[in-house]
N, C-alpha and C positions, 0 to 999 in steps of 0.2 A: 504494500500500500504506500502510495506517495502522499506526502503531506505538503501543504501550502501554508506559508506564513501570511496571515491576514491581520487586519487591525484588531480583531477580537481574539487572536491567538492562532495556534496551529489547527488546521482543518484538513480533513481528507480531500485530496485533489480528485474531483469527480471526472474531469476530462484530462486525458494525457496531454503533455506538452505538444503543441502542434509542430509539425515538421517545418512550417514556415518560420517559427521562432528559432528553431535549431539552425536553419539556413542563415538567419540574421546573426545569431550568436557566433557561428563559425566564421562568417565573413568579417565580423568585427574583430574577432580574436586573431584572424590571419592578418588583418590590417595592423593590429598591434604588434604582431610578430615581425612584420616587415619594417615597421617604424623602429622597433627596438634594434633590429639588425642594422639598419642604416645609422642609428645613433652609435651603436658599437663600432661600426666601420669608421664613422667620422672621428670618434675618440681614438681609435687605433691609429688612423692616419695622422691625426694631430699630435699624438704622443710618441710616434715611432722614433723620432730623433732625440727624445728625452732619455738621458742616461739611466734614469730610475725605472724606466718602462721596460718590462719584459713580457713578451707575448707567450702565453702558456700553451696555446695551440701549436704543436710542432710543425704542422703543415703551413699555417699562416706565418709562423716565425721565419721559415725559410723564404717566404715571399715578401717580407717587409721592405726589401730594397726596391721592389718594383710595384708601384702604385697600381698600375694596370692589371698585373697578375693577381694582386691581392683583392682588388675589386671583383675581378672575374671569378676568383675562387669563392668569395663570399656569395656572389650571385648564383654561381653554379650549384652551390649547396642549398641555398634557401629558396630560390624561386621554384625549382622543380618540386621540392617538398611541399611548398604552399599550394602549388598547382594540384598535386595529388590529393591533399586534404580538401581543397576546394571542390574537386571533382566528386569526392565521396562525402560532401558536406551534410548529406541527409542521414548519415549513419552515426550511431553513438560512438563508434571507435574514432571517427574523424574529430568529433567534438572533444573527446578525451585527449586525443593527440594535440589538439589546439591548446587545450588548457595546460597540458604538460609543457608545450613549447613556451607558452606565456610565463609559466612558473620558472622555467629555466632562464629565460631572458630577464625576468625580474631579479633573480639571483645575480646574473651577470651585471645588470645595471647597478645593483647594490654594491658589487665589487668595484665598479667604476666610481661610484659615489665615495666609497672608502678610499680609493686611490687618490681622488682629487682632494680629499681632506688632508692627505699626507703631503701631496705635491703642492 
């Protein structure tokens, strides 16, 4: 049984969540993933010449000297993954995948926040 939070408390959800709302959630989550990816890329490119900066991703670390290759690498990983999740946006698995990606990028952006507090 699924519960819904209403003004008067928790109530049983009589109608299941509509697929249209899942489509919308997955689309918004993917937009957040892409935004977070571009923020991460911007921070990486802006800090790559800083001596305190160390790229933890070993693949991206080898590409730090070439902006074009680094951007291509990031796009090659994220865009197809988002396209697959968008294609399967009506499924529960795609929504869970989107939430996991958002959680991972939230942690990553938290690391960036901590990094900029030090630098």
